[in-house]
C-alpha positions in Angstrom: 51.8 -70.9 -102.3 53.4 -73.1 -99.7 56.4 -73.8 -101.9 56.7 -70.1 -102.6 56.6 -69.3 -98.9 59.3 -72.0 -98.2 61.5 -70.6 -100.9 61.1 -67.1 -99.4 62.1 -68.3 -95.9 65.1 -70.1 -97.3 66.3 -67.0 -99.2 65.7 -64.9 -96.1 67.8 -67.2 -94.0 70.6 -67.2 -96.6 70.6 -63.5 -96.7 70.8 -63.2 -93.0 73.7 -65.7 -92.9 75.4 -63.9 -95.7 75.0 -60.5 -93.9 76.3 -62.0 -90.7 79.3 -63.3 -92.4 80.0 -60.0 -94.2 79.7 -58.1 -90.9 82.4 -60.1 -89.0 84.5 -57.5 -87.2 88.2 -57.6 -86.4 88.9 -55.0 -83.8 92.0 -53.0 -83.0 92.6 -50.4 -80.3 94.4 -47.1 -80.7 95.6 -45.3 -77.6 96.5 -41.7 -78.5 96.3 -38.1 -77.2 93.2 -36.4 -78.6 93.1 -33.7 -75.9 95.8 -32.0 -73.8 99.2 -30.6 -74.7 99.9 -33.3 -77.3 96.5 -33.4 -79.0 97.9 -32.2 -82.3 99.9 -35.4 -82.6 96.9 -37.6 -81.8 94.9 -35.8 -84.4 97.3 -36.6 -87.2 97.6 -40.2 -86.0 93.9 -40.6 -86.2 93.7 -38.9 -89.6 96.3 -41.3 -91.0 94.7 -44.3 -89.3 91.3 -43.6 -90.8 92.8 -43.2 -94.3 94.7 -46.5 -94.0 91.7 -48.3 -92.5 89.2 -47.2 -95.1 91.5 -48.1 -97.9 92.1 -51.6 -96.4 88.4 -52.3 -95.9 87.6 -51.3 -99.4 90.4 -53.5 -100.8 88.7 -56.7 -99.7 92.0 -58.2 -98.5 90.2 -59.6 -95.4 87.5 -61.7 -97.1 84.3 -62.0 -95.1 85.3 -59.4 -92.5 86.3 -55.8 -91.9 88.5 -54.1 -89.4 87.5 -51.5 -86.9 89.7 -49.2 -84.8 88.6 -48.1 -81.3 90.3 -44.7 -80.7 90.7 -43.9 -77.0 92.1 -40.6 -75.7 95.1 -41.1 -73.4 95.6 -37.3 -72.9 99.3 -38.3 -73.1 98.9 -39.3 -69.4 100.4 -42.6 -68.2 97.5 -43.2 -65.8 94.9 -42.7 -68.6 96.9 -45.0 -70.9 97.0 -47.7 -68.2 93.2 -47.5 -67.8 92.8 -47.7 -71.6 95.2 -50.7 -71.7 93.1 -52.5 -69.1 89.9 -51.8 -71.1 91.4 -53.2 -74.3 92.8 -56.2 -72.5 89.3 -57.0 -71.1 87.7 -56.6 -74.5 88.1 -60.1 -76.1 87.4 -58.6 -79.5 90.5 -56.5 -79.5 93.4 -58.4 -81.0 96.0 -55.7 -81.2 96.8 -52.1 -80.1 98.5 -49.1 -81.7 100.1 -46.2 -79.8 100.8 -44.3 -77.6 102.7 -41.1 -78.5 105.4 -40.6 -76.0 107.7 -43.4 -74.7 106.7 -42.7 -71.1 103.0 -43.2 -71.8 103.6 -46.1 -74.2 105.8 -48.0 -71.7 103.4 -47.5 -68.8 100.6 -49.1 -70.9 102.9 -51.6 -72.4 103.5 -53.4 -69.1 99.7 -53.9 -68.9 99.4 -55.1 -72.5 102.3 -57.6 -71.9 100.2 -59.3 -69.2 97.5 -60.2 -71.7 99.8 -61.1 -74.6 98.5 -58.1 -76.5 100.5 -56.8 -79.5 101.4 -53.1 -79.1 102.8 -51.3 -82.1 103.8 -47.7 -81.4 104.5 -45.3 -84.3 106.7 -42.9 -82.2 108.0 -44.5 -79.0 111.8 -44.4 -79.3 113.0 -45.1 -75.8 115.6 -47.9 -76.0 113.7 -50.0 -73.3 110.3 -49.9 -75.0 110.7 -53.2 -76.9 112.3 -54.8 -73.9 109.1 -54.9 -71.9 107.9 -58.1 -73.5 107.8 -59.9 -76.9 104.6 -58.1 -77.6 106.1 -54.6 -78.1 107.0 -53.3 -81.6 107.7 -49.9 -83.1 108.2 -48.7 -86.7 110.3 -45.6 -85.7 114.0 -45.8 -85.4 115.3 -45.3 -81.8 117.5 -42.6 -80.4 120.1 -45.3 -79.9 120.3 -45.4 -83.7 119.5 -41.8 -84.6 121.9 -40.1 -82.2 125.1 -41.9 -83.5 123.8 -41.3 -87.1 123.7 -37.6 -86.6 127.0 -37.6 -84.8 128.7 -39.3 -87.7 127.1 -36.8 -90.1 127.9 -33.7 -87.9 131.5 -34.7 -87.2 132.0 -35.4 -90.9 131.1 -31.8 -91.5 133.6 -30.6 -88.9 131.5 -30.0 -85.9 133.1 -31.5 -82.7 131.9 -29.4 -79.8 128.1 -29.5 -79.0 125.8 -28.0 -76.5 122.7 -30.2 -76.1 119.3 -28.8 -75.2 116.7 -31.4 -74.4 113.1 -31.8 -73.1 113.0 -33.2 -69.5 111.2 -36.5 -70.1 112.2 -40.1 -70.8 112.5 -39.6 -74.5 114.5 -36.3 -74.2 116.9 -37.9 -71.8 117.4 -40.9 -74.1 117.9 -38.6 -77.1 120.5 -36.4 -75.3 122.3 -39.4 -73.7 122.6 -41.4 -76.9 123.9 -38.3 -78.8 126.3 -37.4 -76.1 127.8 -40.9 -75.7 128.2 -41.2 -79.5 129.9 -37.8 -79.7 132.4 -38.6 -76.9 133.1 -42.0 -78.5 133.9 -40.2 -81.8 136.3 -37.8 -80.1 133.9 -34.9 -79.7 133.0 -32.8 -76.7 129.7 -32.0 -75.0 130.3 -28.4 -73.8 127.0 -28.4 -71.8 123.7 -30.3 -71.4 120.6 -28.4 -70.5 117.1 -29.8 -69.9 113.9 -27.9 -69.9 110.4 -28.7 -68.6 107.7 -29.8 -71.1 105.6 -26.7 -72.0 108.5 -24.3 -71.6 108.2 -21.4 -74.1 111.2 -19.2 -73.2 114.6 -20.6 -74.1 116.6 -17.3 -73.9 118.2 -18.1 -70.5 119.2 -21.6 -71.6 120.6 -20.3 -74.9 122.6 -17.6 -73.2 124.0 -20.1 -70.7 125.1 -22.8 -73.2 126.8 -20.2 -75.4 129.2 -19.3 -72.6 131.1 -22.5 -73.3 131.5 -21.6 -76.9 130.0 -24.7 -78.7 130.5 -25.1 -82.4 126.9 -26.3 -82.8 123.7 -27.1 -80.9 121.8 -30.4 -80.8 118.1 -30.0 -80.1 116.1 -32.8 -78.6 112.5 -31.6 -78.6 109.2 -31.5 -80.5 108.7 -29.0 -83.4 106.7 -26.4 -81.3 109.5 -26.0 -78.8 112.0 -26.2 -81.6 110.4 -23.3 -83.5 110.4 -21.1 -80.4 114.0 -21.9 -79.6 115.1 -21.2 -83.2 113.3 -17.8 -83.2 114.8 -16.8 -79.9 118.3 -18.0 -81.0 118.0 -15.7 -84.0 116.7 -12.8 -81.8 119.7 -13.1 -79.5 122.1 -13.0 -82.5 123.5 -16.5 -81.8 125.2 -17.6 -85.0 125.9 -21.3 -84.5 124.7 -24.3 -86.5 121.8 -26.3 -85.1 121.2 -30.0 -85.5 118.0 -31.7 -84.3 116.2 -34.9 -83.7 113.7 -36.2 -86.3 110.8 -35.0 -84.1 111.5 -31.5 -85.5 110.7 -32.5 -89.0 107.3 -30.9 -89.7 106.1 -28.2 -92.1 104.7 -26.5 -88.9 108.3 -26.0 -87.7 109.0 -23.8 -90.7 105.6 -22.1 -90.5 106.1 -21.2 -86.9 109.9 -20.4 -87.0 110.0 -18.6 -90.3 113.4 -17.7 -91.6 114.9 -18.6 -88.2 114.6 -22.3 -89.2 117.0 -21.9 -92.1 120.2 -23.9 -91.7 118.8 -26.5 -89.3 120.1 -30.0 -90.0 118.0 -33.1 -89.0 117.4 -36.7 -90.0 114.1 -38.2 -91.0 112.4 -41.3 -92.4 109.7 -39.4 -94.3 110.1 -37.0 -97.2 106.7 -35.7 -98.4 108.2 -34.5 -101.7 109.5 -38.0 -102.6 108.7 -39.0 -106.2 107.8 -42.6 -105.1 104.2 -43.3 -106.3 102.9 -44.6 -102.9 104.3 -41.5 -101.1 102.8 -39.2 -103.7 99.4 -40.9 -103.3 99.6 -40.6 -99.5 100.5 -37.0 -99.6 97.8 -36.1 -102.2 95.2 -38.1 -100.3 96.0 -36.5 -97.0 96.0 -33.0 -98.4 92.7 -33.6 -100.2 91.0 -35.0 -97.1 92.4 -32.8 -94.3 93.6 -29.7 -96.1 97.2 -29.8 -94.9 100.4 -31.6 -95.7 101.2 -34.7 -93.6 104.2 -34.5 -91.3 106.5 -37.3 -90.1 104.1 -38.2 -87.3 101.3 -38.6 -89.8 103.5 -40.8 -92.0 104.7 -42.9 -89.0 101.1 -43.6 -88.0 100.0 -44.4 -91.6 102.7 -47.1 -91.8 102.1 -48.4 -88.3 98.4 -49.0 -89.1 99.4 -50.4 -92.5 101.8 -52.9 -90.9 99.2 -54.1 -88.4 96.5 -54.4 -91.2 98.9 -56.3 -93.4 99.5 -58.8 -90.6 95.8 -59.2 -90.1 95.3 -59.9 -93.8 98.1 -62.5 -93.7 96.4 -64.4 -90.8 92.8 -64.0 -92.0 89.5 -63.1 -90.3 90.0 -65.6 -87.5 93.1 -63.7 -86.3 93.8 -64.0 -82.5 96.1 -62.0 -80.3 98.8 -64.7 -80.6 98.6 -65.1 -84.4 98.6 -61.4 -84.9 101.7 -61.0 -82.7 103.5 -63.6 -84.7 102.4 -62.1 -88.0 103.6 -58.6 -87.0 106.9 -60.1 -85.9 107.4 -61.7 -89.3 106.9 -58.4 -91.1 109.6 -58.1 -93.8 110.2 -55.2 -96.2 106.8 -53.6 -95.6 106.7 -50.9 -98.3 105.7 -47.9 -96.3 105.8 -44.1 -96.9 108.6 -43.9 -94.3 110.6 -46.5 -96.2 110.8 -50.2 -96.2 110.3 -51.7 -92.7 111.3 -55.1 -91.3 111.5 -56.2 -87.6 114.6 -57.8 -86.1 113.6 -61.4 -85.2 115.2 -61.1 -81.7 114.8 -57.5 -80.6 111.6 -56.6 -82.7 113.4 -53.3 -83.5 112.7 -51.8 -86.9 115.2 -52.3 -89.6 115.1 -49.1 -91.8 117.2 -46.2 -92.8 117.3 -42.4 -92.2 117.6 -39.5 -94.7 119.5 -36.3 -94.0 117.7 -33.0 -94.4 118.4 -29.3 -94.1 116.1 -26.3 -94.0 117.1 -24.0 -96.8 115.2 -21.0 -98.1 112.1 -21.9 -96.1 111.9 -25.5 -97.2 113.3 -28.9 -96.2 115.9 -30.1 -98.6 117.5 -33.5 -99.0 121.2 -33.5 -98.2 123.2 -36.0 -100.3 
């Protein structure tokens, strides 16, 4: 009986030890807007993050441990994001952070993360100065410093030389407008006018009427898809017949849903094509639709890849990953096979190395332009 009892105790101890080992947690933070005016973006970020996280944990790539993500609502407010950054910094279990949505919010929090050597990977912060904060900042989205000249080269190649620019009045919008304008002037083109509007604006009629007085050949729109849909509708209602180009932030099925036929003819660049025949893109789109009942947009795809890049770096280091080893592993990312294309990071600037596709809305659908 004594031997049986001893054996039972030994087995119990081994089981407890095994369970403890299996329950080792590696923790990531995610700062994103889940309420407020940008909540729809935070929602798709979280959707994609959960898909990627569950797939990773089921894969067994991190032997003896699993990853958890602590989602915190920044409300797209710099002050909230700074408080979240301090919370993550103070939590020794958090080895890396994702987010935030806008460049303004991400950069405010980034200065706090830099103090603790915390890796910050943003899926959408495209301000040129974001990665200059410290060697801990990364992004997997191309910047406006790259996108603006790309669209200029495309547009001027089609014969458009005179542009009116309409942009949202924030750090990102100013950066998008400035980079496009500078590239256009360098290419011999002309900015006929530049108009900014306040976030949340829903009436673009006065702006459209004003910029058309200078007879531009085309418009360049630097805004999110909700504002873009309203502008395109109002442009159509006013009978304004000029071609529109836009930033990649306009690439969403919701744009077409909200704007209807008014969206036809819009040109824009993007890193994500949901109708791509590549197997991993097909699997992502099908999985997202099955789980959430809607097609993923560019923002969902960017978040899916950002989380994937971070998890791949953790898997490379192993369950004993630290903030320092995670930072170095993320920096070493090369040819990550994401749904937004292959991603590597420049060894000096930590900027993403990836390409852009050219799209046009035609007959109520986004079409790839060769």
